[in-house]
KETOR-138651 format. One record per residue (C-alpha): residue number from 1; x, y, z. Coordinates in pm, 1 decimal, m for minus. Layout:
N
<node NUM,<X,Y,Z>>
...
! end
This chain:
227
<node 1,<10992.2,m20298.7,m2494.0>>
<node 2,<10714.0,m20351.5,m2242.6>>
<node 3,<10760.9,m20486.9,m1891.0>>
<node 4,<10487.4,m20662.9,m1695.2>>
<node 5,<10545.1,m20719.8,m1322.9>>
<node 6,<10367.7,m20959.6,m1089.5>>
<node 7,<10435.4,m21109.5,m746.6>>
<node 8,<10345.0,m21445.7,m597.9>>
<node 9,<10351.9,m21653.8,m282.8>>
<node 10,<10524.8,m21974.9,m403.3>>
<node 11,<10787.8,m22038.1,m668.0>>
<node 12,<10668.5,m22376.8,m789.1>>
<node 13,<10390.5,m22261.5,m1023.3>>
<node 14,<10584.9,m21964.9,m1160.6>>
<node 15,<10901.8,m22163.7,m1233.1>>
<node 16,<10699.4,m22443.0,m1392.7>>
<node 17,<10524.9,m22192.9,m1621.1>>
<node 18,<10847.2,m22018.4,m1721.6>>
<node 19,<11064.6,m22328.6,m1774.8>>
<node 20,<10804.3,m22593.7,m1850.6>>
<node 21,<10638.3,m22428.7,m2147.1>>
<node 22,<10698.3,m22585.6,m2486.9>>
<node 23,<11015.0,m22449.6,m2653.8>>
<node 24,<11104.6,m22249.2,m2340.2>>
<node 25,<11480.2,m22202.8,m2319.1>>
<node 26,<11675.2,m22106.2,m2009.2>>
<node 27,<11916.9,m21830.0,m2109.3>>
<node 28,<12069.8,m21716.4,m1781.5>>
<node 29,<12057.8,m21788.6,m1410.0>>
<node 30,<12223.6,m21681.9,m1086.4>>
<node 31,<12222.9,m21838.7,m742.1>>
<node 32,<12022.3,m22149.6,m836.3>>
<node 33,<12105.9,m22501.0,m952.9>>
<node 34,<11953.7,m22559.6,m1295.1>>
<node 35,<11938.4,m22941.2,m1315.5>>
<node 36,<11561.0,m22935.9,m1355.4>>
<node 37,<11246.8,m22742.6,m1257.5>>
<node 38,<11235.2,m22902.0,m912.9>>
<node 39,<11595.0,m22809.9,m835.4>>
<node 40,<11544.7,m22448.0,m942.7>>
<node 41,<11229.7,m22423.8,m732.7>>
<node 42,<11402.5,m22577.2,m430.0>>
<node 43,<11683.2,m22321.4,m444.3>>
<node 44,<11438.4,m22032.4,m459.0>>
<node 45,<11229.5,m22169.6,m172.0>>
<node 46,<11535.2,m22232.8,46.2>>
<node 47,<11649.4,m21869.9,18.6>>
<node 48,<11304.0,m21723.8,75.9>>
<node 49,<11303.9,m21896.6,417.6>>
<node 50,<11555.4,m21632.4,530.4>>
<node 51,<11243.0,m21416.6,565.1>>
<node 52,<10952.0,m21661.7,589.5>>
<node 53,<10700.4,m21392.8,695.2>>
<node 54,<10717.6,m21217.0,354.7>>
<node 55,<10393.1,m21322.3,186.1>>
<node 56,<10497.4,m21254.8,m174.9>>
<node 57,<10864.6,m21344.6,m221.1>>
<node 58,<10821.0,m21435.8,m589.0>>
<node 59,<10906.9,m21172.8,m849.5>>
<node 60,<10797.5,m21240.6,m1208.1>>
<node 61,<10862.9,m21005.3,m1498.3>>
<node 62,<10795.3,m21051.1,m1867.8>>
<node 63,<10988.1,m20827.7,m2108.1>>
<node 64,<10825.1,m20810.7,m2450.0>>
<node 65,<10959.2,m20648.8,m2764.7>>
<node 66,<10802.8,m20536.2,m3090.6>>
<node 67,<10824.1,m20780.9,m3384.6>>
<node 68,<11018.3,m20508.8,m3566.5>>
<node 69,<11307.1,m20561.5,m3323.0>>
<node 70,<11318.9,m20940.4,m3370.7>>
<node 71,<11616.5,m20955.5,m3614.2>>
<node 72,<11851.3,m20797.1,m3360.6>>
<node 73,<11724.9,m20979.7,m3052.4>>
<node 74,<11961.5,m21273.5,m3018.7>>
<node 75,<11956.1,m21468.7,m2692.8>>
<node 76,<12268.9,m21285.3,m2581.4>>
<node 77,<12116.6,m20943.3,m2648.7>>
<node 78,<11796.2,m21030.4,m2464.8>>
<node 79,<11997.6,m21140.5,m2161.5>>
<node 80,<12192.8,m20813.3,m2175.6>>
<node 81,<11873.4,m20606.0,m2183.4>>
<node 82,<11715.5,m20813.9,m1905.1>>
<node 83,<12018.8,m20763.2,m1683.0>>
<node 84,<12017.3,m20389.1,m1751.0>>
<node 85,<11647.6,m20379.2,m1668.0>>
<node 86,<11699.1,m20560.0,m1337.6>>
<node 87,<11989.9,m20334.6,m1243.5>>
<node 88,<11784.9,m20020.2,m1302.6>>
<node 89,<11488.5,m20168.4,m1113.1>>
<node 90,<11706.0,m20238.3,m807.9>>
<node 91,<11686.6,m20616.8,m851.1>>
<node 92,<12040.6,m20695.2,m736.0>>
<node 93,<12232.8,m20955.7,m534.4>>
<node 94,<11958.1,m21213.9,m559.8>>
<node 95,<11863.7,m21538.9,m731.1>>
<node 96,<11707.8,m21521.7,m1075.4>>
<node 97,<11643.9,m21709.0,m1396.6>>
<node 98,<11583.8,m21565.9,m1743.6>>
<node 99,<11401.9,m21781.4,m1999.6>>
<node 100,<11293.2,m21712.0,m2355.3>>
<node 101,<10954.6,m21821.1,m2490.3>>
<node 102,<10859.6,m21868.5,m2854.9>>
<node 103,<10481.2,m21902.4,m2821.1>>
<node 104,<10403.8,m21551.8,m2951.4>>
<node 105,<10498.1,m21354.0,m3261.6>>
<node 106,<10677.5,m21091.0,m3056.2>>
<node 107,<11011.4,m21173.8,m2886.6>>
<node 108,<10988.3,m21196.8,m2509.0>>
<node 109,<11165.1,m21332.1,m2203.8>>
<node 110,<11048.4,m21414.5,m1853.3>>
<node 111,<11244.8,m21328.1,m1541.5>>
<node 112,<11178.2,m21502.3,m1211.5>>
<node 113,<11366.2,m21356.1,m915.8>>
<node 114,<11371.2,m21391.5,m541.2>>
<node 115,<11253.1,m21080.9,m357.8>>
<node 116,<11454.7,m21208.4,m60.4>>
<node 117,<11808.7,m21124.9,m167.4>>
<node 118,<12132.5,m21308.0,m90.2>>
<node 119,<12171.6,m21110.4,234.3>>
<node 120,<11821.3,m21181.7,360.1>>
<node 121,<11690.1,m20835.0,276.3>>
<node 122,<11365.0,m20771.8,90.4>>
<node 123,<11385.9,m20617.4,m256.2>>
<node 124,<11141.0,m20326.8,m251.8>>
<node 125,<10836.9,m20324.4,m478.8>>
<node 126,<10754.3,m19961.4,m399.6>>
<node 127,<10621.9,m19777.7,m706.4>>
<node 128,<10737.9,m20069.7,m918.1>>
<node 129,<10470.4,m20013.8,m1185.8>>
<node 130,<10583.1,m19654.0,m1237.4>>
<node 131,<10952.7,m19741.5,m1220.7>>
<node 132,<10899.2,m20024.2,m1468.1>>
<node 133,<10743.8,m19785.7,m1719.6>>
<node 134,<11028.5,m19535.5,m1684.4>>
<node 135,<11302.6,m19798.2,m1709.1>>
<node 136,<11150.6,m19949.5,m2023.5>>
<node 137,<11132.1,m19606.9,m2186.2>>
<node 138,<11497.2,m19534.6,m2103.3>>
<node 139,<11617.2,m19869.1,m2237.5>>
<node 140,<11412.4,m19832.0,m2554.8>>
<node 141,<11571.2,m19493.4,m2616.9>>
<node 142,<11922.4,m19611.8,m2523.1>>
<node 143,<11916.6,m19911.8,m2755.9>>
<node 144,<11708.7,m19759.7,m3034.3>>
<node 145,<11424.1,m20006.6,m2991.5>>
<node 146,<11100.0,m19971.7,m3181.9>>
<node 147,<10846.2,m19716.3,m3059.9>>
<node 148,<10490.0,m19789.6,m3173.7>>
<node 149,<10336.1,m19497.7,m3360.6>>
<node 150,<10014.7,m19505.9,m3163.4>>
<node 151,<9817.5,m19682.2,m2892.7>>
<node 152,<9588.2,m19825.3,m3159.1>>
<node 153,<9850.6,m20097.4,m3220.4>>
<node 154,<9836.9,m20224.3,m2861.8>>
<node 155,<9659.0,m20558.8,m2813.7>>
<node 156,<9432.1,m20435.6,m2537.2>>
<node 157,<9263.2,m20771.8,m2475.7>>
<node 158,<9594.7,m20905.8,m2346.4>>
<node 159,<9669.0,m20623.9,m2103.5>>
<node 160,<9658.5,m20662.4,m1726.5>>
<node 161,<9580.2,m20397.3,m1468.5>>
<node 162,<9653.8,m20114.2,m1440.3>>
<node 163,<9739.5,m20094.7,m1811.8>>
<node 164,<9401.4,m20243.4,m1903.2>>
<node 165,<9213.3,m19955.9,m1737.5>>
<node 166,<9456.6,m19700.1,m1881.6>>
<node 167,<9391.9,m19810.6,m2239.0>>
<node 168,<9016.8,m19838.4,m2181.2>>
<node 169,<9022.1,m19473.5,m2071.2>>
<node 170,<9231.7,m19379.8,m2374.0>>
<node 171,<8987.7,m19550.2,m2612.1>>
<node 172,<8683.4,m19394.7,m2444.7>>
<node 173,<8829.5,m19042.4,m2443.3>>
<node 174,<8940.1,m19075.3,m2805.4>>
<node 175,<8590.8,m19192.4,m2901.9>>
<node 176,<8392.2,m18935.2,m2703.9>>
<node 177,<8598.8,m18618.1,m2724.3>>
<node 178,<8495.9,m18551.8,m3083.3>>
<node 179,<8129.8,m18597.2,m2996.7>>
<node 180,<8132.2,m18359.7,m2698.8>>
<node 181,<8084.5,m17984.9,m2729.8>>
<node 182,<8226.2,m17898.9,m2386.1>>
<node 183,<8393.0,m18050.7,m2080.1>>
<node 184,<8062.1,m18104.2,m1899.8>>
<node 185,<7928.4,m18312.7,m2185.7>>
<node 186,<8250.4,m18511.9,m2202.5>>
<node 187,<8233.1,m18576.9,m1827.5>>
<node 188,<7877.4,m18704.8,m1862.3>>
<node 189,<7960.3,m18932.4,m2154.9>>
<node 190,<8264.2,m19078.6,m1980.0>>
<node 191,<8073.4,m19123.6,m1654.0>>
<node 192,<7832.8,m19351.1,m1841.8>>
<node 193,<8133.2,m19572.0,m1913.6>>
<node 194,<8249.1,m19570.5,m1552.1>>
<node 195,<8524.6,m19313.6,m1607.7>>
<node 196,<8569.3,m19005.2,m1391.4>>
<node 197,<8742.4,m18676.9,m1477.3>>
<node 198,<8915.0,m18479.2,m1204.2>>
<node 199,<9057.3,m18129.6,m1243.7>>
<node 200,<9346.9,m17979.9,m1051.1>>
<node 201,<9314.9,m17604.7,m999.4>>
<node 202,<9590.7,m17347.8,m949.3>>
<node 203,<9578.7,m17224.1,m590.1>>
<node 204,<9241.7,m17071.5,m498.9>>
<node 205,<9169.6,m16970.7,m857.1>>
<node 206,<8943.6,m17137.6,m1108.6>>
<node 207,<9231.0,m17190.1,m1351.1>>
<node 208,<9269.5,m17554.4,m1447.5>>
<node 209,<9628.7,m17667.9,m1392.2>>
<node 210,<9593.9,m18038.7,m1461.6>>
<node 211,<9356.1,m18324.5,m1529.2>>
<node 212,<9333.8,m18688.1,m1426.9>>
<node 213,<9107.9,m18979.2,m1514.8>>
<node 214,<8989.5,m19265.3,m1296.5>>
<node 215,<8837.4,m19604.7,m1361.5>>
<node 216,<8790.5,m19912.0,m1147.0>>
<node 217,<8999.7,m19786.9,m857.7>>
<node 218,<9286.7,m19665.1,m1076.8>>
<node 219,<9372.0,m19300.3,m1138.4>>
<node 220,<9599.8,m19167.0,m1412.6>>
<node 221,<9729.9,m18822.5,m1495.6>>
<node 222,<9612.5,m18691.2,m1830.8>>
<node 223,<9965.6,m18713.9,m1972.1>>
<node 224,<9973.4,m19085.1,m1882.9>>
<node 225,<9664.6,m19145.3,m2095.3>>
<node 226,<9793.6,m18952.8,m2397.5>>
<node 227,<9999.0,m18642.9,m2463.3>>
! end
C-alpha cells in the first residue's frame, strides 16, 4: 500500500481525471451529488467558497496496492481501507469521492476530498507526507498487506517528489558504497551525483550519532533511505 498526496487550486480538472478516465468506477462518496462530473465538481466548489482565500482546497490521494494483494481487494475492501486511511490522516467531516481505476496492473483507488470541511474549517496538510508514510505502514501491517522485499522492485520512473529523490539517493548509495574505501571517498562520489552527506555528532564530541542525505532541496535521515 502506497499513498501519494497532492493538492490543487480547482476541483474541475481533478474530478474529471478521477471520474472521466476509461473504466473509472465511483465506489463511494459523501457530501456531493453524483449525477455527473459537473454536479460533483459544483458541490466541491460550492463548499470551498466557505473559505475562498485558501489557495489549494483540493485534496487528491491515490492509494496503490501490490499486484499480490489483488485477489482480496474487492471494491468493498478498497473502500474500507480508503476510509481507514482518511480517518487516520485526519480527513474527517468533509466531502469526498473514492473511485477505482483499472488502467494499471496494480489495484488502486483515487480519493478527492475538500480541504474545507463541512464546518468551514481547513483540514491541515502539516507533515502530510510523513504522516502518509506512517499511516500506510500501519494499515499494511494491520491488514497483512504485501511488503515488497526490496526497493529494487519499485518503479522509480513513476515516482513523484520527494520519493523520486529518496530512491535516487538509495540507488546511488547502493551503487557507490561498495566502490568506496572510506566515508570521504563516498562523499566525493555522491557529490558528483548531486547528493550530500551530513553527519550528526554527539554533543561536542567527534562521535557520529546519525547521518542524513540531501538531494535537490530534499533531506532524508539515513534510516529513511534504507535500514
